[in-house]
C-alpha positions as CSV (number, residue, x, y, z in Angstrom):
1,M,-135.8,-15.1,89.0
2,K,-136.1,-15.7,85.2
3,Q,-135.1,-12.1,84.5
4,R,-132.0,-12.6,86.8
5,Y,-130.9,-15.6,84.8
6,L,-131.5,-13.8,81.5
7,L,-129.4,-10.9,82.8
8,L,-126.7,-13.3,83.8
9,Y,-126.7,-15.0,80.4
10,A,-126.5,-11.6,78.7
11,L,-123.6,-10.6,80.9
12,L,-121.7,-13.8,80.3
13,F,-122.3,-13.5,76.5
14,F,-120.9,-10.0,76.6
15,L,-117.8,-11.1,78.5
16,L,-117.3,-13.8,75.8
17,L,-117.4,-11.2,73.0
18,I,-114.9,-9.0,74.9
19,N,-112.6,-12.0,75.5
20,L,-112.6,-13.1,71.8
21,S,-112.1,-9.5,70.6
22,A,-109.2,-8.9,72.9
23,S,-107.6,-12.2,71.9
24,A,-108.0,-11.3,68.2
25,F,-106.6,-7.8,68.7
26,Y,-103.6,-9.1,70.6
27,I,-102.8,-11.8,67.9
28,N,-103.3,-9.4,65.0
29,S,-101.1,-6.7,66.6
30,K,-98.4,-9.2,67.3
31,D,-98.6,-10.7,63.7
32,S,-98.5,-7.2,62.2
33,L,-95.2,-6.5,63.9
34,L,-93.9,-9.9,62.8
35,L,-95.0,-9.3,59.2
36,D,-93.1,-6.0,59.1
37,K,-90.0,-7.7,60.5
38,Y,-90.1,-10.4,57.8
39,K,-90.5,-7.8,55.1
40,N,-87.6,-5.6,56.3
41,D,-85.3,-8.6,56.9
42,A,-85.9,-10.0,53.4
43,K,-85.3,-6.6,51.8
44,D,-82.1,-6.1,53.7
45,I,-80.4,-9.4,52.4
46,I,-82.2,-9.9,49.1
47,F,-79.2,-8.8,47.0
48,S,-76.5,-10.4,49.1
49,N,-78.4,-13.7,49.9
50,P,-81.5,-14.1,47.7
51,D,-82.1,-17.7,48.8
52,S,-82.4,-16.7,52.5
53,A,-84.5,-13.7,51.6
54,K,-86.8,-16.0,49.7
55,S,-87.2,-18.3,52.7
56,I,-88.1,-15.4,54.9
57,A,-90.5,-14.0,52.3
58,F,-92.3,-17.4,52.2
59,K,-92.7,-17.3,56.0
60,G,-94.2,-13.8,55.7
61,L,-96.5,-15.0,52.8
62,R,-98.0,-17.8,55.0
63,L,-98.6,-15.4,57.9
64,S,-100.1,-12.7,55.8
65,V,-102.5,-15.2,54.2
66,L,-103.4,-16.5,57.7
67,N,-104.2,-12.9,58.7
68,S,-106.0,-12.2,55.4
69,N,-103.7,-9.3,54.8
70,E,-103.7,-9.0,51.0
71,I,-101.4,-6.0,50.7
72,M,-98.6,-7.8,52.7
73,Q,-99.3,-11.0,50.6
74,A,-98.5,-8.9,47.5
75,F,-95.3,-7.5,49.0
76,F,-94.0,-11.0,49.9
77,L,-94.9,-12.4,46.5
78,Q,-92.9,-9.5,45.0
79,L,-89.9,-10.3,47.2
80,I,-90.1,-14.0,46.3
81,G,-90.2,-13.0,42.6
82,V,-87.2,-10.8,42.8
83,S,-85.3,-13.5,44.8
84,Y,-85.9,-16.0,41.9
85,D,-84.8,-13.4,39.4
86,L,-81.5,-12.9,41.3
87,E,-81.1,-16.7,41.3
88,N,-81.5,-16.6,37.4
89,N,-84.8,-18.4,37.5
90,L,-86.9,-16.2,35.1
91,D,-90.0,-18.4,34.9
92,S,-90.6,-18.6,38.6
93,A,-89.7,-14.9,39.0
94,L,-92.3,-13.8,36.5
95,F,-94.9,-16.2,38.0
96,Y,-94.6,-14.7,41.5
97,L,-94.3,-11.1,40.2
98,N,-97.5,-11.6,38.2
99,E,-99.3,-12.9,41.3
100,S,-98.2,-9.8,43.2
101,L,-99.2,-7.5,40.3
102,L,-102.8,-8.9,40.3
103,I,-103.3,-8.3,44.1
104,F,-101.9,-4.7,43.9
105,E,-104.2,-4.1,41.0
106,E,-107.3,-5.6,42.7
107,N,-106.6,-3.3,45.7
108,N,-105.9,-0.2,43.5
109,Q,-102.3,0.1,44.8
110,L,-101.0,1.9,41.7
111,S,-97.6,2.9,43.1
112,D,-96.8,-0.6,44.4
113,K,-98.0,-2.0,41.1
114,A,-95.5,0.3,39.3
115,N,-92.7,-1.1,41.5
116,V,-93.6,-4.6,40.5
117,L,-93.6,-3.6,36.8
118,N,-90.1,-2.1,37.3
119,D,-88.9,-5.4,38.8
120,M,-90.3,-7.3,35.8
121,G,-88.5,-4.9,33.5
122,A,-85.3,-5.5,35.4
123,A,-85.6,-9.2,34.9
124,Y,-85.8,-8.8,31.2
125,H,-83.1,-6.1,31.2
126,F,-80.6,-8.4,33.0
127,R,-81.1,-11.0,30.3
128,G,-80.6,-8.6,27.4
129,N,-84.2,-8.5,26.2
130,Y,-84.2,-4.7,25.8
131,S,-87.6,-4.4,24.0
132,L,-89.6,-6.2,26.8
133,A,-87.6,-4.4,29.5
134,L,-88.3,-1.0,28.0
135,R,-92.0,-1.8,27.7
136,Y,-92.3,-2.7,31.4
137,Y,-90.1,0.3,32.5
138,L,-92.3,2.7,30.6
139,K,-95.5,1.2,32.0
140,S,-94.0,1.5,35.5
141,A,-93.0,5.2,35.0
142,N,-96.5,6.1,33.6
143,L,-98.2,4.4,36.5
144,K,-96.0,6.2,39.0
145,R,-97.0,9.5,37.5
146,T,-100.7,8.5,37.6
147,S,-100.6,7.3,41.1
148,G,-99.4,10.7,42.5
149,N,-96.7,8.9,44.5
150,Q,-93.5,9.5,42.6
151,K,-91.1,7.9,45.1
152,G,-88.8,5.7,43.1
153,L,-89.7,7.3,39.8
154,G,-86.2,8.7,39.4
155,S,-84.7,5.1,39.5
156,I,-87.2,3.9,37.0
157,L,-86.4,6.7,34.5
158,N,-82.7,6.0,35.1
159,N,-83.4,2.3,34.0
160,V,-85.1,3.6,30.9
161,G,-82.0,5.6,30.1
162,L,-79.8,2.6,30.6
163,I,-81.8,0.7,28.0
164,Y,-81.6,3.5,25.4
165,R,-77.9,3.8,26.1
166,A,-77.3,0.0,25.6
167,Q,-79.2,0.4,22.3
168,K,-76.9,3.4,21.4
169,N,-79.9,5.7,21.3
170,Y,-77.9,8.4,23.2
171,E,-80.4,11.2,22.6
172,E,-83.2,9.4,24.3
173,A,-80.8,8.1,27.1
174,A,-79.8,11.7,27.9
175,T,-83.5,12.8,28.1
176,Y,-84.4,10.1,30.6
177,Y,-81.1,10.6,32.6
178,R,-81.9,14.3,33.0
179,Q,-85.6,13.6,34.0
180,S,-84.2,11.1,36.6
181,L,-81.7,13.6,37.9
182,S,-84.4,16.3,38.2
183,I,-86.6,14.0,40.4
184,K,-83.7,12.9,42.5
185,K,-82.8,16.6,43.2
186,E,-86.4,17.2,44.3
187,E,-86.3,14.3,46.7
188,N,-82.7,15.3,47.8
189,D,-81.6,11.8,47.0
190,I,-77.8,12.4,47.2
191,P,-76.6,8.9,46.3
192,G,-79.1,8.8,43.4
193,I,-77.9,12.2,42.2
194,A,-74.3,11.1,42.3
195,A,-75.1,7.9,40.3
196,S,-77.0,10.0,37.7
197,Y,-74.0,12.3,37.3
198,M,-71.8,9.3,36.7
199,N,-74.3,7.9,34.1
200,L,-74.3,11.2,32.3
201,A,-70.5,11.4,32.3
202,S,-70.3,7.9,30.7
203,L,-73.0,8.8,28.2
204,F,-71.2,12.0,27.1
205,Y,-67.9,10.0,26.8
206,S,-69.7,7.7,24.4
207,L,-70.9,10.7,22.4
208,K,-67.3,12.0,22.4
209,E,-68.4,15.2,24.2
210,Y,-65.5,15.1,26.5
211,D,-66.0,18.5,28.2
212,S,-69.5,17.5,29.4
213,S,-68.1,14.1,30.5
214,V,-65.4,15.9,32.5
215,Y,-68.0,18.2,34.1
216,Y,-70.3,15.4,35.3
217,S,-67.5,13.2,36.4
218,K,-66.3,16.0,38.7
219,L,-69.8,16.5,40.1
220,S,-70.2,12.8,40.9
221,S,-66.7,12.6,42.5
222,E,-67.5,15.5,44.8
223,L,-70.8,13.9,46.0
224,F,-69.2,10.5,46.4
225,Y,-66.5,12.1,48.5
226,K,-69.1,13.8,50.8
227,L,-70.8,10.4,51.1
228,N,-67.5,8.8,52.0
229,N,-68.0,6.2,49.3
230,E,-64.5,5.3,48.3
231,A,-65.3,2.7,45.7
232,D,-67.8,4.8,43.7
233,K,-65.5,7.9,44.0
234,A,-62.6,5.9,42.6
235,G,-64.8,4.8,39.7
236,S,-65.9,8.3,39.0
237,D,-62.3,9.6,39.2
238,A,-61.3,6.9,36.7
239,N,-64.0,8.1,34.3
240,L,-62.8,11.7,34.8
241,A,-59.2,10.7,33.9
242,K,-60.4,8.7,30.9
243,A,-62.3,11.8,29.6
244,L,-59.3,14.1,30.3
245,L,-57.0,11.7,28.3
246,A,-59.4,11.9,25.4
247,K,-59.1,15.7,25.6
248,G,-55.3,15.3,25.4
249,D,-54.5,16.2,29.0
250,L,-52.1,13.4,29.8
251,I,-50.6,15.0,32.9
252,S,-53.9,15.5,34.8
253,S,-55.2,12.2,33.7
254,E,-52.2,10.3,34.9
255,K,-52.2,12.2,38.3
256,I,-55.9,11.4,38.9
257,L,-55.4,7.7,37.9
258,Y,-52.6,7.1,40.4
259,E,-54.6,8.9,43.2
260,S,-57.7,6.7,42.5
261,M,-55.7,3.5,42.4
262,G,-55.2,3.3,46.1
263,P,-58.9,3.5,47.1
264,A,-59.8,1.1,44.2
265,L,-57.3,-1.5,45.5
266,K,-58.4,-0.9,49.1
267,T,-62.1,-1.5,48.3
268,N,-61.3,-4.2,45.7
269,C,-63.4,-2.3,43.1
270,K,-62.6,-4.4,40.1
271,T,-64.6,-2.3,37.6
272,C,-62.7,0.7,38.9
273,L,-59.3,-1.1,38.4
274,L,-60.3,-2.2,34.9
275,T,-60.9,1.5,33.9
276,I,-57.7,2.7,35.7
277,Y,-55.4,0.1,34.1
278,E,-56.9,0.6,30.7
279,T,-56.4,4.4,30.8
280,L,-52.9,4.2,32.4
281,G,-51.9,1.9,29.6
282,S,-53.3,4.3,27.0
283,V,-51.4,7.2,28.7
284,E,-48.1,5.2,28.6
285,L,-48.8,4.3,25.0
286,K,-49.2,7.9,24.0
287,K,-45.8,8.6,25.8
288,N,-44.3,5.7,23.8
289,N,-43.5,3.8,27.0
290,F,-44.5,0.5,25.5
291,F,-43.1,-1.6,28.4
292,K,-45.3,0.2,31.0
293,A,-48.3,0.2,28.7
294,D,-47.9,-3.6,28.3
295,A,-47.7,-4.0,32.1
296,F,-50.9,-2.0,32.7
297,F,-52.8,-3.8,30.0
298,I,-51.6,-7.2,31.3
299,K,-52.8,-6.3,34.9
300,G,-56.1,-5.3,33.5
301,L,-56.4,-8.5,31.5
302,S,-55.6,-10.5,34.7
303,I,-58.5,-8.8,36.5
304,A,-60.9,-9.2,33.6
305,E,-60.1,-12.9,33.5
306,E,-60.4,-13.3,37.2
307,S,-63.8,-11.5,37.4
308,D,-65.0,-13.2,34.2
309,H,-65.6,-9.8,32.5
310,A,-65.7,-10.9,28.9
311,E,-66.0,-7.4,27.3
312,A,-63.1,-6.0,29.2
313,R,-61.0,-9.2,28.5
314,L,-61.5,-8.7,24.8
315,G,-60.7,-5.0,25.1
316,F,-57.3,-5.6,26.8
317,L,-56.4,-8.4,24.3
318,Q,-57.1,-5.9,21.5
319,K,-55.0,-3.2,23.3
320,L,-52.1,-5.6,23.8
321,A,-52.2,-6.6,20.1
322,E,-52.2,-3.0,19.0
323,T,-49.2,-2.2,21.3
324,A,-47.2,-5.1,19.9
325,A,-48.0,-4.1,16.4
326,I,-46.8,-0.5,17.0
327,Q,-43.5,-2.0,18.2
328,R,-43.4,-4.1,15.1
329,N,-43.4,-7.2,17.2
330,F,-45.7,-8.9,14.8
331,K,-45.4,-12.4,16.3
332,K,-46.6,-11.1,19.7
333,A,-49.3,-9.0,18.0
334,Y,-50.5,-12.1,16.1
335,N,-50.6,-14.2,19.4
336,Y,-52.7,-11.6,21.1
337,A,-55.0,-11.2,18.1
338,D,-55.3,-14.9,17.9
339,S,-56.3,-15.1,21.6
340,F,-58.8,-12.3,20.9
341,N,-60.4,-14.2,18.0
342,K,-60.4,-17.5,19.9
343,F,-62.0,-16.0,23.0
344,S,-64.6,-14.2,20.8
345,M,-65.5,-17.6,19.3
346,V,-65.6,-19.2,22.7
347,I,-68.1,-16.5,23.8
348,F,-70.2,-17.0,20.7
349,N,-70.2,-20.8,21.0
350,E,-71.1,-20.6,24.7
351,E,-74.0,-18.3,24.0
352,S,-75.2,-20.5,21.1
353,Q,-75.0,-23.6,23.3
354,R,-76.8,-21.8,26.1
355,Q,-79.6,-20.9,23.7
356,I,-79.9,-24.5,22.4
357,N,-80.0,-25.9,25.9
358,E,-82.6,-23.3,26.9
359,M,-84.8,-24.3,24.0
360,N,-84.5,-28.0,24.9
361,A,-85.2,-27.2,28.5
362,V,-88.2,-25.1,27.7
363,Y,-89.9,-28.0,25.9
364,K,-89.1,-30.6,28.6
365,N,-89.4,-28.7,31.9
366,A,-91.6,-25.7,31.4
367,E,-94.9,-27.5,31.9
368,Q,-93.7,-29.5,34.9
369,K,-92.2,-26.4,36.6
370,I,-95.2,-24.2,36.2
371,Q,-97.5,-27.0,37.5
372,I,-95.2,-27.5,40.5
373,D,-95.1,-23.8,41.3
374,S,-98.8,-23.4,41.0
375,L,-99.5,-26.5,43.1
376,Q,-97.0,-25.5,45.7
377,L,-98.6,-22.0,46.0
378,Q,-102.1,-23.5,46.2
379,K,-101.0,-26.1,48.8
380,A,-99.4,-23.4,50.9
381,K,-102.7,-21.4,50.8
382,N,-104.7,-24.5,51.8
383,E,-102.4,-25.4,54.6
384,I,-102.6,-21.8,55.9
385,S,-106.4,-21.8,55.7
386,L,-106.4,-25.1,57.7
387,Q,-104.0,-23.5,60.3
388,K,-106.3,-20.5,60.5
389,S,-109.3,-22.7,61.1
390,E,-107.5,-24.7,63.8
391,K,-106.4,-21.5,65.5
392,E,-110.0,-20.2,65.6
393,R,-111.2,-23.6,67.0
394,N,-108.7,-23.5,69.8
395,L,-109.7,-20.0,70.8
396,F,-113.3,-21.1,70.7
397,F,-112.6,-24.1,73.1
398,L,-110.6,-21.9,75.4
399,S,-113.5,-19.5,75.7
400,T,-116.0,-22.3,76.4
401,L,-114.0,-23.4,79.5
402,L,-114.7,-19.9,81.0
403,L,-118.3,-19.8,79.9
404,L,-119.9,-23.2,80.5
405,L,-123.3,-21.7,81.1
406,L,-123.5,-20.6,77.5
407,G,-123.8,-24.1,76.2
408,L,-126.4,-23.2,73.6
409,T,-124.2,-20.5,72.2
410,V,-121.1,-22.8,72.2
411,Y,-123.2,-25.4,70.3
412,Y,-124.3,-22.9,67.7
413,A,-120.7,-21.7,67.3
414,Y,-119.4,-25.2,67.0
415,F,-122.1,-25.9,64.4
416,L,-120.9,-22.9,62.4
417,N,-117.3,-24.1,62.7
418,A,-118.1,-27.6,61.6
419,K,-120.0,-26.2,58.6
420,Q,-117.0,-24.0,57.7
421,N,-114.7,-27.1,57.8
422,K,-117.2,-28.9,55.6
423,L,-117.1,-26.1,53.1
424,L,-113.3,-26.0,53.2
425,K,-113.1,-29.7,52.4
426,E,-115.6,-29.3,49.6
427,K,-113.5,-26.4,48.3
428,N,-110.3,-28.5,48.5
429,K,-112.1,-31.2,46.5
430,Q,-113.1,-28.7,43.8
431,I,-109.5,-27.5,43.7
432,E,-108.3,-31.1,43.3
433,I,-110.7,-31.6,40.4
434,A,-109.8,-28.2,38.8
435,L,-106.1,-29.2,38.8
436,N,-106.9,-31.9,36.3
437,D,-107.8,-29.3,33.7
438,K,-104.5,-28.4,32.1
439,E,-105.8,-26.0,29.5
440,I,-104.8,-22.8,31.4
441,L,-101.4,-24.2,32.3
442,L,-100.8,-25.4,28.7
443,K,-101.7,-21.9,27.4
444,E,-99.3,-20.3,29.8
445,I,-96.5,-22.8,28.8
446,H,-97.0,-21.9,25.1
447,H,-96.9,-18.2,26.0
448,R,-93.7,-18.7,27.9
449,V,-92.1,-20.9,25.2
450,K,-93.0,-18.2,22.6
451,N,-91.4,-15.5,24.8
452,N,-88.3,-17.6,25.3
453,L,-88.0,-18.3,21.6
454,Q,-88.4,-14.6,20.9
455,V,-85.6,-13.8,23.4
456,V,-83.4,-16.3,21.6
457,S,-84.3,-14.8,18.2
458,S,-83.5,-11.3,19.6
459,L,-80.1,-12.5,20.9
460,L,-79.3,-14.0,17.5
461,H,-80.3,-10.8,15.8
462,L,-78.1,-8.8,18.2
463,Q,-75.2,-11.2,17.6
464,T,-75.3,-10.5,13.8
465,A,-74.1,-7.0,14.5
466,Y,-70.8,-8.3,15.8
467,I,-70.2,-11.1,13.2
468,K,-68.0,-10.1,10.2
469,D,-67.6,-13.6,8.7
470,E,-70.3,-14.1,6.0
471,T,-70.5,-17.9,6.6
472,A,-71.1,-17.4,10.4
473,L,-73.6,-14.6,9.6
474,D,-75.6,-16.9,7.3
475,A,-75.5,-19.7,9.9
476,V,-76.9,-17.3,12.6
477,K,-79.5,-16.0,10.2
478,E,-80.6,-19.6,9.4
479,S,-80.7,-20.4,13.1
480,R,-82.9,-17.4,13.7
481,N,-85.3,-18.5,10.9
482,R,-85.5,-22.0,12.5
483,V,-86.3,-20.4,15.9
484,H,-88.9,-18.3,14.2
485,A,-90.5,-21.4,12.6
486,M,-90.9,-22.9,16.1
487,S,-91.9,-19.6,17.8
488,L,-94.7,-19.1,15.2
489,I,-96.3,-22.4,16.2
490,H,-96.5,-21.4,19.9
491,R,-97.7,-17.9,19.0
492,K,-100.6,-19.4,16.9
493,L,-101.5,-21.8,19.7
494,Y,-101.5,-19.0,22.3
495,Q,-103.4,-16.4,20.1
496,E,-106.1,-18.8,18.6
497,G,-106.8,-20.5,21.9
498,N,-107.0,-23.9,20.3
499,L,-104.4,-26.0,22.1
500,T,-105.0,-29.2,20.1
501,G,-103.5,-28.0,16.8
502,I,-102.9,-25.3,14.3
503,K,-104.4,-24.5,10.9
504,L,-101.8,-25.6,8.4
505,P,-102.5,-23.2,5.5
506,I,-102.3,-20.1,7.8
507,Y,-99.1,-21.3,9.4
508,I,-97.3,-22.1,6.1
509,K,-98.4,-18.7,4.7
510,D,-96.9,-16.8,7.7
511,L,-93.8,-19.0,7.5
512,C,-93.2,-18.2,3.8
513,Q,-93.8,-14.5,4.3
514,N,-91.2,-14.4,7.1
515,L,-88.6,-16.1,4.9
516,L,-89.2,-13.6,2.0
517,E,-88.7,-10.8,4.4
518,S,-85.6,-12.4,6.0
519,Y,-83.9,-12.7,2.6
520,N,-85.2,-9.3,1.4
521,L,-86.9,-10.9,-1.6
522,H,-89.5,-8.8,-3.4
523,P,-92.7,-10.6,-4.6
524,D,-91.9,-9.4,-8.2
525,Q,-88.6,-11.3,-8.0
526,I,-89.8,-14.6,-6.5
527,I,-93.4,-15.7,-6.9
528,L,-94.3,-18.0,-4.1
529,N,-97.5,-20.2,-4.5
530,T,-99.0,-22.4,-1.9
531,D,-101.5,-25.3,-2.3
532,V,-102.2,-26.6,1.2
533,D,-105.0,-28.9,2.3
534,D,-107.3,-27.6,5.2
535,L,-105.7,-29.6,7.9
536,M,-105.4,-29.1,11.7
537,I,-102.0,-30.5,12.8
538,D,-100.8,-31.0,16.4
539,V,-97.5,-29.4,17.7
540,E,-95.6,-32.7,17.7
541,K,-95.9,-33.1,14.0
542,L,-96.0,-29.5,13.0
543,I,-92.6,-28.6,14.5
544,P,-90.6,-31.0,12.2
545,I,-92.8,-30.1,9.2
546,G,-92.3,-26.4,9.8
547,L,-88.5,-26.8,10.2
548,V,-88.3,-29.0,7.0
549,I,-90.3,-26.4,5.0
550,N,-88.2,-23.6,6.4
551,E,-85.0,-25.4,5.4
552,L,-86.2,-26.4,1.9
553,L,-87.6,-22.9,1.1
554,A,-84.4,-21.2,2.5
555,N,-82.3,-23.4,0.1
556,S,-84.5,-22.4,-2.9
557,M,-84.4,-18.7,-2.1
558,K,-80.6,-18.8,-1.5
559,Y,-79.3,-20.9,-4.4
560,A,-82.1,-21.5,-7.0
561,F,-82.1,-17.9,-8.4
562,P,-78.6,-16.5,-8.4
563,S,-77.7,-12.9,-9.6
564,G,-81.2,-11.6,-9.0
565,R,-82.8,-14.1,-11.3
566,K,-86.6,-14.2,-11.2
567,G,-88.5,-17.4,-10.6
568,E,-91.2,-19.3,-9.0
569,I,-91.5,-21.5,-5.9
570,N,-94.5,-23.9,-5.3
571,V,-95.3,-25.3,-1.9
572,M,-97.8,-28.1,-1.9
573,V,-99.1,-30.1,1.2
574,K,-101.7,-32.8,0.5
575,Q,-103.3,-35.6,2.4
576,V,-103.0,-38.7,0.2
577,E,-105.1,-41.5,1.9
578,E,-103.3,-42.1,5.2
579,D,-100.1,-40.3,4.2
580,L,-99.2,-36.6,4.0
581,M,-97.3,-35.4,0.9
582,L,-95.1,-32.3,1.1
583,R,-93.6,-31.0,-2.2
584,I,-91.3,-28.0,-2.7
585,Q,-90.7,-27.2,-6.4
586,D,-88.7,-24.3,-8.0
587,N,-87.8,-23.4,-11.6
588,G,-84.3,-22.3,-10.7
589,V,-80.9,-23.4,-11.9
590,G,-81.4,-26.9,-10.3
591,I,-78.8,-29.1,-8.5
592,P,-75.5,-29.4,-10.4
593,G,-74.9,-32.8,-11.9
594,H,-71.7,-33.5,-10.0
595,L,-73.5,-33.0,-6.6
596,K,-75.6,-35.6,-4.9
597,Y,-78.3,-34.4,-2.6
598,E,-78.0,-37.5,-0.5
599,N,-74.3,-36.9,0.1
600,N,-74.8,-33.4,1.4
601,D,-73.2,-33.0,4.9
602,S,-74.7,-29.6,5.7
603,F,-76.4,-29.1,9.0
604,G,-79.7,-28.4,7.2
605,Y,-79.6,-31.7,5.3
606,I,-78.7,-33.6,8.5
607,M,-81.6,-32.0,10.3
608,I,-84.0,-32.9,7.5
609,S,-82.8,-36.5,7.4
610,G,-83.2,-36.8,11.2
611,F,-86.8,-35.5,11.0
612,I,-87.6,-37.9,8.0
613,K,-86.2,-40.9,10.0
614,K,-88.2,-39.8,13.1
615,M,-91.5,-39.5,11.1
616,K,-90.7,-42.7,9.1
617,G,-91.0,-40.8,5.9
618,K,-89.5,-41.1,2.4
619,L,-87.6,-38.3,0.5
620,N,-87.4,-38.0,-3.3
621,V,-85.3,-35.4,-5.1
622,S,-85.4,-34.7,-8.8
623,A,-84.1,-32.0,-11.1
624,E,-86.7,-31.3,-13.8
625,N,-86.8,-27.6,-14.9
626,G,-85.3,-26.7,-11.5
627,T,-85.5,-28.8,-8.3
628,I,-88.3,-30.9,-6.9
629,V,-88.1,-32.2,-3.3
630,E,-90.9,-34.5,-2.2
631,L,-91.5,-35.9,1.3
632,I,-94.1,-38.5,2.1
633,F,-94.8,-39.7,5.7
634,P,-97.6,-41.4,7.6
635,F,-100.4,-39.0,8.8
636,I,-103.0,-40.6,11.1
637,K,-105.4,-37.6,11.6
638,K,-107.8,-37.3,8.7
639,N,-110.4,-34.8,9.9
640,A,-110.4,-31.4,8.4
641,Y,-111.2,-28.4,10.6
642,A,-114.6,-26.7,10.2
């Protein structure tokens, strides 16, 4: 009899295992199909509707965590990151892309890791940070080759080519375009091949190799025709006509332009129409049909203004000014030239204001945003873990209704489940305590602030290439030095790992070296001496100190030693009881007697005055064998670093 009961218990336990396994298999199979659907749906709409794609990806992320599917988690984190990038939210984009990158790396998914690196490169590329974009693109390409899965390598190499072309390094651009084309031919990627032909045509036009530009334009047009892609064919034909015009073939160029105009209008391809109207205007200009040339340039200008295409708008204004000048209509030419100059200044001012706003926003919102993103992600993971635990408990109770005779087994399983819930609560408590430690978040913030300031510095450097006015050029260079003074602080905080403050002597030494390099001053011309107390200063005080030193040193380097005159600048920072004394002294020509330093209305002096007022300091200026500027302000921290 006992053996019969033991056999019955064993049979019921076996049925329980079968029931649980079947339920788990059914759920996992169903969830797997749903995960694939979320992934495909998000990918399909990510460029047209990134916000909806992001919502779908978050659903997929929750379900993949619930099923402990790390690879799918990484895919959804990648999609969320790309969605944020398309919404122009760089910080969140890089946060989620980095999370995806870590999971792919842990699971040795090299090809997928390469795709994420390519997305990170695209994020920097879109914002004009070519150096960082190129670094990520090249990492992605190398990883693709290492992985053995070269799918998508052609597109990555094409992106590298675009960077080099934007930097006017046409030789490198051509090399990568050809490598991309070779891979796309191996994969029989017809749309990709056509796009590569079009890129090569544009590249050779920039190199003024018009025969090659015509050749590749014809190849791309033929493929786009076979693909029934009217918009891209119209764009390719417009490039062909532009190259033919450069070769002097007005008749063929004009014929192709009129043939491509219909498809361009039909598909509302504005970039195509910009090229068509610009080239048609140039054709009529060569034929001395000034009225028609004006008409085409005005049409192009209208489209450029409507589509907010700043570069094209400036180009058409310049063409209209040149056309009016040729007709000796100097008043009209002046009006267009004036519009060109005003719009150029508007673009410059908007970019400058955007950079200033970005810097302000970085300081105020970066820490809060990173904390929110991290907490939201952790909260989502915790909620999913709790849902998973609840799901398992429900399955368990359902099975116990069918197998009441296995009470001991049910009790043991319940005990394990209760223990798991207890561990989960303890883990949540640990997470709650760990969130109070802001060191990692602060370090990440300083890293991102440093990167953003480097982006601003790079943008200002790029802008100098387009500024002809010396006053404006000096203003941009000074702004770049101020940005560097702030960037140096965050770089030191990030590199040294001490988030409480920075060693003042090292910071001032690096700041002085940067200014010497910025103004191309040789150490034999200007001897720069520093006498700085060994102090550790926090960020709040160091930023105004750094900007004041930057401003005063820049003034000495620019004005104290005219006509290549040699001299000496002394920088002294001393703690005097509870105050900090800053002195900048040079033996240059000094301040002219008819000028008053206090009446200076320059931006630099206004900025220095503002910092002095904020720090409750005192400023003394004297002209003894040059110029001495002394600033004294309260300084609470007295401890020197070890």
